[in-house]
PDB file with SEQRES, HELIX, SHEET and CRYST1 records, atoms N, CA, C and O in Angstrom:
SEQRES   1 A   76  MET SER LEU GLU ILE LYS ILE LYS ASN ILE VAL ASP ASN          
SEQRES   2 A   76  PHE ASP ASP VAL SER SER ASP GLU PHE LEU GLU ILE LEU          
SEQRES   3 A   76  ALA GLN ILE MET LEU GLU PHE LYS SER ASN LEU THR VAL          
SEQRES   4 A   76  GLU TYR LEU ASN GLY LYS VAL GLU LYS ILE LEU GLU LEU          
SEQRES   5 A   76  SER SER GLU SER GLU LYS LYS LYS GLN CYS ARG LEU LEU          
SEQRES   6 A   76  LEU PRO TYR TYR ASP TRP TYR LEU GLN GLY GLN                  
HELIX    1 AA1 LEU A    3  ASP A   12  1                                  10    
HELIX    2 AA2 PHE A   14  ASP A   16  5                                   3    
HELIX    3 AA3 SER A   19  MET A   30  1                                  12    
HELIX    4 AA4 ASN A   36  GLU A   51  1                                  16    
HELIX    5 AA5 GLU A   55  ARG A   63  1                                   9    
HELIX    6 AA6 LEU A   66  GLN A   74  1                                   9    
CRYST1    1.000    1.000    1.000  90.00  90.00  90.00 P 1           1          
ATOM      1  N   MET A   1      -3.451 -25.777  25.962  1.00  0.00           N  
ATOM      2  CA  MET A   1      -3.870 -24.505  25.402  1.00  0.00           C  
ATOM      3  C   MET A   1      -5.063 -23.993  26.246  1.00  0.00           C  
ATOM      4  O   MET A   1      -6.007 -24.728  26.537  1.00  0.00           O  
ATOM      5  N   SER A   2      -4.979 -22.750  26.608  1.00  0.00           N  
ATOM      6  CA  SER A   2      -6.043 -22.178  27.458  1.00  0.00           C  
ATOM      7  C   SER A   2      -7.321 -22.007  26.664  1.00  0.00           C  
ATOM      8  O   SER A   2      -7.301 -21.961  25.434  1.00  0.00           O  
ATOM      9  N   LEU A   3      -8.417 -21.915  27.367  1.00  0.00           N  
ATOM     10  CA  LEU A   3      -9.723 -21.733  26.758  1.00  0.00           C  
ATOM     11  C   LEU A   3      -9.752 -20.441  25.949  1.00  0.00           C  
ATOM     12  O   LEU A   3     -10.307 -20.404  24.850  1.00  0.00           O  
ATOM     13  N   GLU A   4      -9.155 -19.383  26.491  1.00  0.00           N  
ATOM     14  CA  GLU A   4      -9.137 -18.099  25.772  1.00  0.00           C  
ATOM     15  C   GLU A   4      -8.438 -18.208  24.425  1.00  0.00           C  
ATOM     16  O   GLU A   4      -8.911 -17.650  23.435  1.00  0.00           O  
ATOM     17  N   ILE A   5      -7.334 -18.911  24.378  1.00  0.00           N  
ATOM     18  CA  ILE A   5      -6.594 -19.100  23.132  1.00  0.00           C  
ATOM     19  C   ILE A   5      -7.409 -19.934  22.133  1.00  0.00           C  
ATOM     20  O   ILE A   5      -7.456 -19.630  20.941  1.00  0.00           O  
ATOM     21  N   LYS A   6      -8.051 -20.998  22.653  1.00  0.00           N  
ATOM     22  CA  LYS A   6      -8.918 -21.817  21.784  1.00  0.00           C  
ATOM     23  C   LYS A   6     -10.031 -20.992  21.185  1.00  0.00           C  
ATOM     24  O   LYS A   6     -10.343 -21.122  20.001  1.00  0.00           O  
ATOM     25  N   ILE A   7     -10.632 -20.143  22.001  1.00  0.00           N  
ATOM     26  CA  ILE A   7     -11.738 -19.287  21.529  1.00  0.00           C  
ATOM     27  C   ILE A   7     -11.242 -18.304  20.462  1.00  0.00           C  
ATOM     28  O   ILE A   7     -11.879 -18.124  19.424  1.00  0.00           O  
ATOM     29  N   LYS A   8     -10.106 -17.678  20.735  1.00  0.00           N  
ATOM     30  CA  LYS A   8      -9.545 -16.751  19.719  1.00  0.00           C  
ATOM     31  C   LYS A   8      -9.245 -17.469  18.414  1.00  0.00           C  
ATOM     32  O   LYS A   8      -9.493 -16.930  17.335  1.00  0.00           O  
ATOM     33  N   ASN A   9      -8.717 -18.672  18.506  1.00  0.00           N  
ATOM     34  CA  ASN A   9      -8.419 -19.424  17.296  1.00  0.00           C  
ATOM     35  C   ASN A   9      -9.712 -19.743  16.496  1.00  0.00           C  
ATOM     36  O   ASN A   9      -9.720 -19.661  15.268  1.00  0.00           O  
ATOM     37  N   ILE A  10     -10.764 -20.094  17.186  1.00  0.00           N  
ATOM     38  CA  ILE A  10     -12.015 -20.414  16.525  1.00  0.00           C  
ATOM     39  C   ILE A  10     -12.612 -19.151  15.888  1.00  0.00           C  
ATOM     40  O   ILE A  10     -13.085 -19.199  14.752  1.00  0.00           O  
ATOM     41  N   VAL A  11     -12.595 -18.039  16.603  1.00  0.00           N  
ATOM     42  CA  VAL A  11     -13.111 -16.789  16.077  1.00  0.00           C  
ATOM     43  C   VAL A  11     -12.316 -16.349  14.824  1.00  0.00           C  
ATOM     44  O   VAL A  11     -12.893 -15.897  13.835  1.00  0.00           O  
ATOM     45  N   ASP A  12     -11.013 -16.490  14.893  1.00  0.00           N  
ATOM     46  CA  ASP A  12     -10.150 -16.080  13.785  1.00  0.00           C  
ATOM     47  C   ASP A  12     -10.199 -17.050  12.613  1.00  0.00           C  
ATOM     48  O   ASP A  12      -9.955 -16.641  11.478  1.00  0.00           O  
ATOM     49  N   ASN A  13     -10.506 -18.318  12.852  1.00  0.00           N  
ATOM     50  CA  ASN A  13     -10.486 -19.334  11.782  1.00  0.00           C  
ATOM     51  C   ASN A  13     -11.758 -20.105  11.743  1.00  0.00           C  
ATOM     52  O   ASN A  13     -11.743 -21.328  11.605  1.00  0.00           O  
ATOM     53  N   PHE A  14     -12.882 -19.409  11.864  1.00  0.00           N  
ATOM     54  CA  PHE A  14     -14.197 -20.058  11.991  1.00  0.00           C  
ATOM     55  C   PHE A  14     -14.452 -21.063  10.855  1.00  0.00           C  
ATOM     56  O   PHE A  14     -14.961 -22.157  11.100  1.00  0.00           O  
ATOM     57  N   ASP A  15     -14.105 -20.701   9.635  1.00  0.00           N  
ATOM     58  CA  ASP A  15     -14.376 -21.571   8.477  1.00  0.00           C  
ATOM     59  C   ASP A  15     -13.640 -22.883   8.532  1.00  0.00           C  
ATOM     60  O   ASP A  15     -14.047 -23.851   7.890  1.00  0.00           O  
ATOM     61  N   ASP A  16     -12.543 -22.934   9.300  1.00  0.00           N  
ATOM     62  CA  ASP A  16     -11.734 -24.139   9.357  1.00  0.00           C  
ATOM     63  C   ASP A  16     -12.052 -25.053  10.568  1.00  0.00           C  
ATOM     64  O   ASP A  16     -11.414 -26.084  10.781  1.00  0.00           O  
ATOM     65  N   VAL A  17     -13.047 -24.633  11.333  1.00  0.00           N  
ATOM     66  CA  VAL A  17     -13.408 -25.368  12.594  1.00  0.00           C  
ATOM     67  C   VAL A  17     -14.661 -26.190  12.365  1.00  0.00           C  
ATOM     68  O   VAL A  17     -15.614 -25.701  11.757  1.00  0.00           O  
ATOM     69  N   SER A  18     -14.682 -27.393  12.826  1.00  0.00           N  
ATOM     70  CA  SER A  18     -15.867 -28.247  12.705  1.00  0.00           C  
ATOM     71  C   SER A  18     -16.937 -27.761  13.680  1.00  0.00           C  
ATOM     72  O   SER A  18     -16.633 -27.149  14.704  1.00  0.00           O  
ATOM     73  N   SER A  19     -18.166 -28.039  13.350  1.00  0.00           N  
ATOM     74  CA  SER A  19     -19.283 -27.671  14.253  1.00  0.00           C  
ATOM     75  C   SER A  19     -19.143 -28.378  15.590  1.00  0.00           C  
ATOM     76  O   SER A  19     -19.505 -27.812  16.622  1.00  0.00           O  
ATOM     77  N   ASP A  20     -18.630 -29.595  15.596  1.00  0.00           N  
ATOM     78  CA  ASP A  20     -18.467 -30.337  16.861  1.00  0.00           C  
ATOM     79  C   ASP A  20     -17.449 -29.622  17.776  1.00  0.00           C  
ATOM     80  O   ASP A  20     -17.662 -29.500  18.982  1.00  0.00           O  
ATOM     81  N   GLU A  21     -16.350 -29.157  17.179  1.00  0.00           N  
ATOM     82  CA  GLU A  21     -15.342 -28.436  17.984  1.00  0.00           C  
ATOM     83  C   GLU A  21     -15.921 -27.132  18.495  1.00  0.00           C  
ATOM     84  O   GLU A  21     -15.709 -26.769  19.652  1.00  0.00           O  
ATOM     85  N   PHE A  22     -16.650 -26.426  17.648  1.00  0.00           N  
ATOM     86  CA  PHE A  22     -17.286 -25.182  18.023  1.00  0.00           C  
ATOM     87  C   PHE A  22     -18.206 -25.388  19.243  1.00  0.00           C  
ATOM     88  O   PHE A  22     -18.143 -24.647  20.225  1.00  0.00           O  
ATOM     89  N   LEU A  23     -19.058 -26.417  19.144  1.00  0.00           N  
ATOM     90  CA  LEU A  23     -20.015 -26.688  20.209  1.00  0.00           C  
ATOM     91  C   LEU A  23     -19.337 -27.178  21.476  1.00  0.00           C  
ATOM     92  O   LEU A  23     -19.831 -26.928  22.575  1.00  0.00           O  
ATOM     93  N   GLU A  24     -18.236 -27.859  21.345  1.00  0.00           N  
ATOM     94  CA  GLU A  24     -17.479 -28.312  22.520  1.00  0.00           C  
ATOM     95  C   GLU A  24     -16.943 -27.126  23.320  1.00  0.00           C  
ATOM     96  O   GLU A  24     -17.019 -27.092  24.548  1.00  0.00           O  
ATOM     97  N   ILE A  25     -16.405 -26.167  22.592  1.00  0.00           N  
ATOM     98  CA  ILE A  25     -15.883 -24.967  23.268  1.00  0.00           C  
ATOM     99  C   ILE A  25     -17.033 -24.129  23.827  1.00  0.00           C  
ATOM    100  O   ILE A  25     -16.909 -23.560  24.912  1.00  0.00           O  
ATOM    101  N   LEU A  26     -18.133 -24.049  23.109  1.00  0.00           N  
ATOM    102  CA  LEU A  26     -19.321 -23.325  23.602  1.00  0.00           C  
ATOM    103  C   LEU A  26     -19.791 -23.922  24.937  1.00  0.00           C  
ATOM    104  O   LEU A  26     -20.198 -23.194  25.842  1.00  0.00           O  
ATOM    105  N   ALA A  27     -19.733 -25.203  25.043  1.00  0.00           N  
ATOM    106  CA  ALA A  27     -20.122 -25.878  26.326  1.00  0.00           C  
ATOM    107  C   ALA A  27     -19.221 -25.414  27.478  1.00  0.00           C  
ATOM    108  O   ALA A  27     -19.690 -25.261  28.606  1.00  0.00           O  
ATOM    109  N   GLN A  28     -17.971 -25.196  27.206  1.00  0.00           N  
ATOM    110  CA  GLN A  28     -17.064 -24.685  28.227  1.00  0.00           C  
ATOM    111  C   GLN A  28     -17.359 -23.247  28.564  1.00  0.00           C  
ATOM    112  O   GLN A  28     -17.258 -22.848  29.724  1.00  0.00           O  
ATOM    113  N   ILE A  29     -17.725 -22.457  27.568  1.00  0.00           N  
ATOM    114  CA  ILE A  29     -18.096 -21.045  27.806  1.00  0.00           C  
ATOM    115  C   ILE A  29     -19.358 -20.977  28.664  1.00  0.00           C  
ATOM    116  O   ILE A  29     -19.487 -20.127  29.545  1.00  0.00           O  
ATOM    117  N   MET A  30     -20.283 -21.892  28.384  1.00  0.00           N  
ATOM    118  CA  MET A  30     -21.578 -21.874  29.128  1.00  0.00           C  
ATOM    119  C   MET A  30     -21.362 -22.070  30.622  1.00  0.00           C  
ATOM    120  O   MET A  30     -22.203 -21.634  31.409  1.00  0.00           O  
ATOM    121  N   LEU A  31     -20.287 -22.699  31.043  1.00  0.00           N  
ATOM    122  CA  LEU A  31     -19.994 -22.870  32.446  1.00  0.00           C  
ATOM    123  C   LEU A  31     -19.794 -21.516  33.169  1.00  0.00           C  
ATOM    124  O   LEU A  31     -19.930 -21.422  34.389  1.00  0.00           O  
ATOM    125  N   GLU A  32     -19.474 -20.487  32.388  1.00  0.00           N  
ATOM    126  CA  GLU A  32     -19.212 -19.164  32.949  1.00  0.00           C  
ATOM    127  C   GLU A  32     -20.509 -18.322  33.108  1.00  0.00           C  
ATOM    128  O   GLU A  32     -20.492 -17.290  33.778  1.00  0.00           O  
ATOM    129  N   PHE A  33     -21.595 -18.753  32.510  1.00  0.00           N  
ATOM    130  CA  PHE A  33     -22.829 -17.968  32.569  1.00  0.00           C  
ATOM    131  C   PHE A  33     -23.457 -18.059  33.935  1.00  0.00           C  
ATOM    132  O   PHE A  33     -23.494 -19.134  34.534  1.00  0.00           O  
ATOM    133  N   LYS A  34     -23.950 -16.955  34.432  1.00  0.00           N  
ATOM    134  CA  LYS A  34     -24.601 -16.886  35.714  1.00  0.00           C  
ATOM    135  C   LYS A  34     -26.129 -17.118  35.615  1.00  0.00           C  
ATOM    136  O   LYS A  34     -26.798 -17.438  36.598  1.00  0.00           O  
ATOM    137  N   SER A  35     -26.630 -16.947  34.414  1.00  0.00           N  
ATOM    138  CA  SER A  35     -28.068 -17.032  34.174  1.00  0.00           C  
ATOM    139  C   SER A  35     -28.435 -18.432  33.655  1.00  0.00           C  
ATOM    140  O   SER A  35     -27.980 -18.844  32.588  1.00  0.00           O  
ATOM    141  N   ASN A  36     -29.261 -19.155  34.423  1.00  0.00           N  
ATOM    142  CA  ASN A  36     -29.697 -20.463  33.996  1.00  0.00           C  
ATOM    143  C   ASN A  36     -30.556 -20.370  32.739  1.00  0.00           C  
ATOM    144  O   ASN A  36     -30.586 -21.289  31.921  1.00  0.00           O  
ATOM    145  N   LEU A  37     -31.248 -19.249  32.602  1.00  0.00           N  
ATOM    146  CA  LEU A  37     -32.098 -19.054  31.428  1.00  0.00           C  
ATOM    147  C   LEU A  37     -31.246 -19.046  30.145  1.00  0.00           C  
ATOM    148  O   LEU A  37     -31.635 -19.622  29.130  1.00  0.00           O  
ATOM    149  N   THR A  38     -30.089 -18.390  30.209  1.00  0.00           N  
ATOM    150  CA  THR A  38     -29.190 -18.331  29.063  1.00  0.00           C  
ATOM    151  C   THR A  38     -28.653 -19.737  28.738  1.00  0.00           C  
ATOM    152  O   THR A  38     -28.575 -20.135  27.576  1.00  0.00           O  
ATOM    153  N   VAL A  39     -28.291 -20.463  29.783  1.00  0.00           N  
ATOM    154  CA  VAL A  39     -27.747 -21.802  29.579  1.00  0.00           C  
ATOM    155  C   VAL A  39     -28.832 -22.740  28.981  1.00  0.00           C  
ATOM    156  O   VAL A  39     -28.541 -23.546  28.098  1.00  0.00           O  
ATOM    157  N   GLU A  40     -30.057 -22.622  29.468  1.00  0.00           N  
ATOM    158  CA  GLU A  40     -31.161 -23.439  28.918  1.00  0.00           C  
ATOM    159  C   GLU A  40     -31.402 -23.077  27.469  1.00  0.00           C  
ATOM    160  O   GLU A  40     -31.621 -23.962  26.642  1.00  0.00           O  
ATOM    161  N   TYR A  41     -31.367 -21.822  27.151  1.00  0.00           N  
ATOM    162  CA  TYR A  41     -31.580 -21.354  25.786  1.00  0.00           C  
ATOM    163  C   TYR A  41     -30.487 -21.947  24.874  1.00  0.00           C  
ATOM    164  O   TYR A  41     -30.787 -22.495  23.814  1.00  0.00           O  
ATOM    165  N   LEU A  42     -29.250 -21.833  25.291  1.00  0.00           N  
ATOM    166  CA  LEU A  42     -28.148 -22.350  24.466  1.00  0.00           C  
ATOM    167  C   LEU A  42     -28.181 -23.853  24.356  1.00  0.00           C  
ATOM    168  O   LEU A  42     -27.863 -24.392  23.297  1.00  0.00           O  
ATOM    169  N   ASN A  43     -28.552 -24.546  25.405  1.00  0.00           N  
ATOM    170  CA  ASN A  43     -28.677 -26.001  25.331  1.00  0.00           C  
ATOM    171  C   ASN A  43     -29.706 -26.394  24.290  1.00  0.00           C  
ATOM    172  O   ASN A  43     -29.510 -27.364  23.557  1.00  0.00           O  
ATOM    173  N   GLY A  44     -30.809 -25.646  24.217  1.00  0.00           N  
ATOM    174  CA  GLY A  44     -31.819 -25.903  23.195  1.00  0.00           C  
ATOM    175  C   GLY A  44     -31.257 -25.670  21.790  1.00  0.00           C  
ATOM    176  O   GLY A  44     -31.500 -26.455  20.874  1.00  0.00           O  
ATOM    177  N   LYS A  45     -30.508 -24.586  21.638  1.00  0.00           N  
ATOM    178  CA  LYS A  45     -29.876 -24.275  20.341  1.00  0.00           C  
ATOM    179  C   LYS A  45     -28.913 -25.386  19.940  1.00  0.00           C  
ATOM    180  O   LYS A  45     -28.909 -25.822  18.789  1.00  0.00           O  
ATOM    181  N   VAL A  46     -28.098 -25.844  20.888  1.00  0.00           N  
ATOM    182  CA  VAL A  46     -27.103 -26.882  20.612  1.00  0.00           C  
ATOM    183  C   VAL A  46     -27.809 -28.183  20.203  1.00  0.00           C  
ATOM    184  O   VAL A  46     -27.363 -28.862  19.278  1.00  0.00           O  
ATOM    185  N   GLU A  47     -28.887 -28.526  20.873  1.00  0.00           N  
ATOM    186  CA  GLU A  47     -29.632 -29.714  20.531  1.00  0.00           C  
ATOM    187  C   GLU A  47     -30.162 -29.641  19.083  1.00  0.00           C  
ATOM    188  O   GLU A  47     -30.080 -30.610  18.328  1.00  0.00           O  
ATOM    189  N   LYS A  48     -30.692 -28.492  18.728  1.00  0.00           N  
ATOM    190  CA  LYS A  48     -31.208 -28.314  17.376  1.00  0.00           C  
ATOM    191  C   LYS A  48     -30.099 -28.412  16.337  1.00  0.00           C  
ATOM    192  O   LYS A  48     -30.311 -28.967  15.259  1.00  0.00           O  
ATOM    193  N   ILE A  49     -28.926 -27.883  16.647  1.00  0.00           N  
ATOM    194  CA  ILE A  49     -27.808 -27.958  15.717  1.00  0.00           C  
ATOM    195  C   ILE A  49     -27.353 -29.419  15.565  1.00  0.00           C  
ATOM    196  O   ILE A  49     -27.040 -29.864  14.461  1.00  0.00           O  
ATOM    197  N   LEU A  50     -27.321 -30.142  16.658  1.00  0.00           N  
ATOM    198  CA  LEU A  50     -26.862 -31.534  16.569  1.00  0.00           C  
ATOM    199  C   LEU A  50     -27.842 -32.408  15.771  1.00  0.00           C  
ATOM    200  O   LEU A  50     -27.448 -33.425  15.199  1.00  0.00           O  
ATOM    201  N   GLU A  51     -29.077 -32.018  15.740  1.00  0.00           N  
ATOM    202  CA  GLU A  51     -30.071 -32.773  14.968  1.00  0.00           C  
ATOM    203  C   GLU A  51     -29.949 -32.560  13.469  1.00  0.00           C  
ATOM    204  O   GLU A  51     -30.466 -33.362  12.691  1.00  0.00           O  
ATOM    205  N   LEU A  52     -29.279 -31.499  13.050  1.00  0.00           N  
ATOM    206  CA  LEU A  52     -29.110 -31.220  11.605  1.00  0.00           C  
ATOM    207  C   LEU A  52     -28.192 -32.264  10.990  1.00  0.00           C  
ATOM    208  O   LEU A  52     -27.285 -32.761  11.658  1.00  0.00           O  
ATOM    209  N   SER A  53     -28.412 -32.598   9.745  1.00  0.00           N  
ATOM    210  CA  SER A  53     -27.602 -33.631   9.065  1.00  0.00           C  
ATOM    211  C   SER A  53     -26.482 -33.014   8.264  1.00  0.00           C  
ATOM    212  O   SER A  53     -25.480 -33.685   8.014  1.00  0.00           O  
ATOM    213  N   SER A  54     -26.601 -31.790   7.858  1.00  0.00           N  
ATOM    214  CA  SER A  54     -25.614 -31.170   6.963  1.00  0.00           C  
ATOM    215  C   SER A  54     -24.619 -30.337   7.797  1.00  0.00           C  
ATOM    216  O   SER A  54     -25.005 -29.497   8.609  1.00  0.00           O  
ATOM    217  N   GLU A  55     -23.345 -30.602   7.563  1.00  0.00           N  
ATOM    218  CA  GLU A  55     -22.292 -29.828   8.271  1.00  0.00           C  
ATOM    219  C   GLU A  55     -22.392 -28.353   7.908  1.00  0.00           C  
ATOM    220  O   GLU A  55     -22.187 -27.492   8.764  1.00  0.00           O  
ATOM    221  N   SER A  56     -22.700 -28.053   6.668  1.00  0.00           N  
ATOM    222  CA  SER A  56     -22.788 -26.637   6.250  1.00  0.00           C  
ATOM    223  C   SER A  56     -23.937 -25.939   6.976  1.00  0.00           C  
ATOM    224  O   SER A  56     -23.798 -24.774   7.348  1.00  0.00           O  
ATOM    225  N   GLU A  57     -25.050 -26.606   7.187  1.00  0.00           N  
ATOM    226  CA  GLU A  57     -26.160 -26.016   7.934  1.00  0.00           C  
ATOM    227  C   GLU A  57     -25.799 -25.868   9.400  1.00  0.00           C  
ATOM    228  O   GLU A  57     -26.161 -24.878  10.036  1.00  0.00           O  
ATOM    229  N   LYS A  58     -25.077 -26.863   9.948  1.00  0.00           N  
ATOM    230  CA  LYS A  58     -24.611 -26.769  11.339  1.00  0.00           C  
ATOM    231  C   LYS A  58     -23.691 -25.551  11.510  1.00  0.00           C  
ATOM    232  O   LYS A  58     -23.803 -24.801  12.480  1.00  0.00           O  
ATOM    233  N   LYS A  59     -22.792 -25.378  10.555  1.00  0.00           N  
ATOM    234  CA  LYS A  59     -21.864 -24.228  10.645  1.00  0.00           C  
ATOM    235  C   LYS A  59     -22.638 -22.915  10.534  1.00  0.00           C  
ATOM    236  O   LYS A  59     -22.300 -21.951  11.220  1.00  0.00           O  
ATOM    237  N   LYS A  60     -23.638 -22.855   9.712  1.00  0.00           N  
ATOM    238  CA  LYS A  60     -24.467 -21.640   9.593  1.00  0.00           C  
ATOM    239  C   LYS A  60     -25.095 -21.309  10.923  1.00  0.00           C  
ATOM    240  O   LYS A  60     -25.106 -20.146  11.326  1.00  0.00           O  
ATOM    241  N   GLN A  61     -25.613 -22.290  11.607  1.00  0.00           N  
ATOM    242  CA  GLN A  61     -26.233 -22.092  12.903  1.00  0.00           C  
ATOM    243  C   GLN A  61     -25.222 -21.740  13.974  1.00  0.00           C  
ATOM    244  O   GLN A  61     -25.500 -20.935  14.862  1.00  0.00           O  
ATOM    245  N   CYS A  62     -24.053 -22.342  13.889  1.00  0.00           N  
ATOM    246  CA  CYS A  62     -22.975 -22.060  14.855  1.00  0.00           C  
ATOM    247  C   CYS A  62     -22.532 -20.609  14.703  1.00  0.00           C  
ATOM    248  O   CYS A  62     -22.263 -19.937  15.699  1.00  0.00           O  
ATOM    249  N   ARG A  63     -22.455 -20.125  13.479  1.00  0.00           N  
ATOM    250  CA  ARG A  63     -22.031 -18.742  13.252  1.00  0.00           C  
ATOM    251  C   ARG A  63     -22.898 -17.777  14.010  1.00  0.00           C  
ATOM    252  O   ARG A  63     -22.411 -16.748  14.478  1.00  0.00           O  
ATOM    253  N   LEU A  64     -24.196 -18.084  14.147  1.00  0.00           N  
ATOM    254  CA  LEU A  64     -25.120 -17.230  14.885  1.00  0.00           C  
ATOM    255  C   LEU A  64     -24.809 -17.193  16.365  1.00  0.00           C  
ATOM    256  O   LEU A  64     -25.287 -16.304  17.069  1.00  0.00           O  
ATOM    257  N   LEU A  65     -24.016 -18.140  16.859  1.00  0.00           N  
ATOM    258  CA  LEU A  65     -23.684 -18.177  18.285  1.00  0.00           C  
ATOM    259  C   LEU A  65     -22.324 -17.577  18.571  1.00  0.00           C  
ATOM    260  O   LEU A  65     -21.883 -17.617  19.719  1.00  0.00           O  
ATOM    261  N   LEU A  66     -21.643 -17.026  17.589  1.00  0.00           N  
ATOM    262  CA  LEU A  66     -20.331 -16.411  17.787  1.00  0.00           C  
ATOM    263  C   LEU A  66     -20.364 -15.248  18.804  1.00  0.00           C  
ATOM    264  O   LEU A  66     -19.354 -15.025  19.471  1.00  0.00           O  
ATOM    265  N   PRO A  67     -21.453 -14.513  18.953  1.00  0.00           N  
ATOM    266  CA  PRO A  67     -21.446 -13.468  19.967  1.00  0.00           C  
ATOM    267  C   PRO A  67     -21.156 -13.967  21.396  1.00  0.00           C  
ATOM    268  O   PRO A  67     -20.661 -13.212  22.233  1.00  0.00           O  
ATOM    269  N   TYR A  68     -21.464 -15.222  21.658  1.00  0.00           N  
ATOM    270  CA  TYR A  68     -21.130 -15.764  22.990  1.00  0.00           C  
ATOM    271  C   TYR A  68     -19.625 -15.947  23.144  1.00  0.00           C  
ATOM    272  O   TYR A  68     -19.100 -15.830  24.252  1.00  0.00           O  
ATOM    273  N   TYR A  69     -18.930 -16.229  22.060  1.00  0.00           N  
ATOM    274  CA  TYR A  69     -17.483 -16.295  22.088  1.00  0.00           C  
ATOM    275  C   TYR A  69     -16.927 -14.893  22.333  1.00  0.00           C  
ATOM    276  O   TYR A  69     -15.998 -14.724  23.124  1.00  0.00           O  
ATOM    277  N   ASP A  70     -17.478 -13.909  21.673  1.00  0.00           N  
ATOM    278  CA  ASP A  70     -17.037 -12.523  21.863  1.00  0.00           C  
ATOM    279  C   ASP A  70     -17.272 -12.080  23.292  1.00  0.00           C  
ATOM    280  O   ASP A  70     -16.440 -11.397  23.888  1.00  0.00           O  
ATOM    281  N   TRP A  71     -18.429 -12.482  23.843  1.00  0.00           N  
ATOM    282  CA  TRP A  71     -18.727 -12.132  25.257  1.00  0.00           C  
ATOM    283  C   TRP A  71     -17.639 -12.677  26.156  1.00  0.00           C  
ATOM    284  O   TRP A  71     -17.177 -11.973  27.054  1.00  0.00           O  
ATOM    285  N   TYR A  72     -17.218 -13.914  25.939  1.00  0.00           N  
ATOM    286  CA  TYR A  72     -16.207 -14.523  26.787  1.00  0.00           C  
ATOM    287  C   TYR A  72     -14.899 -13.745  26.650  1.00  0.00           C  
ATOM    288  O   TYR A  72     -14.247 -13.440  27.649  1.00  0.00           O  
ATOM    289  N   LEU A  73     -14.526 -13.433  25.443  1.00  0.00           N  
ATOM    290  CA  LEU A  73     -13.251 -12.707  25.214  1.00  0.00           C  
ATOM    291  C   LEU A  73     -13.240 -11.333  25.835  1.00  0.00           C  
ATOM    292  O   LEU A  73     -12.195 -10.877  26.300  1.00  0.00           O  
ATOM    293  N   GLN A  74     -14.393 -10.649  25.854  1.00  0.00           N  
ATOM    294  CA  GLN A  74     -14.477  -9.327  26.435  1.00  0.00           C  
ATOM    295  C   GLN A  74     -14.230  -9.337  27.937  1.00  0.00           C  
ATOM    296  O   GLN A  74     -13.757  -8.354  28.508  1.00  0.00           O  
ATOM    297  N   GLY A  75     -14.555 -10.461  28.569  1.00  0.00           N  
ATOM    298  CA  GLY A  75     -14.378 -10.563  30.015  1.00  0.00           C  
ATOM    299  C   GLY A  75     -12.980 -10.965  30.435  1.00  0.00           C  
ATOM    300  O   GLY A  75     -12.670 -10.966  31.626  1.00  0.00           O  
ATOM    301  N   GLN A  76     -12.137 -11.305  29.487  1.00  0.00           N  
ATOM    302  CA  GLN A  76     -10.789 -11.790  29.783  1.00  0.00           C  
ATOM    303  C   GLN A  76      -9.770 -10.657  29.725  1.00  0.00           C  
ATOM    304  O   GLN A  76      -8.581 -10.884  29.949  1.00  0.00           O  
TER     305      GLN A  76                                                      
END                                                                             
């Protein structure tokens, strides 16, 4: 399955996706960024999310990163 299809599936079915799967795909999206500053920012966000103990809190924080998924889809 292509990255674009995986991203569309996550955007369409966000509530059914684990935070781990979301962050795994985000890591692949980050490979496309040309700005190291953006990558560093997101790496910090991912680290903070991974430190959380509650899956519901992780999902809440992941939802805030959905615009990066939209960014990737707009370029395809």
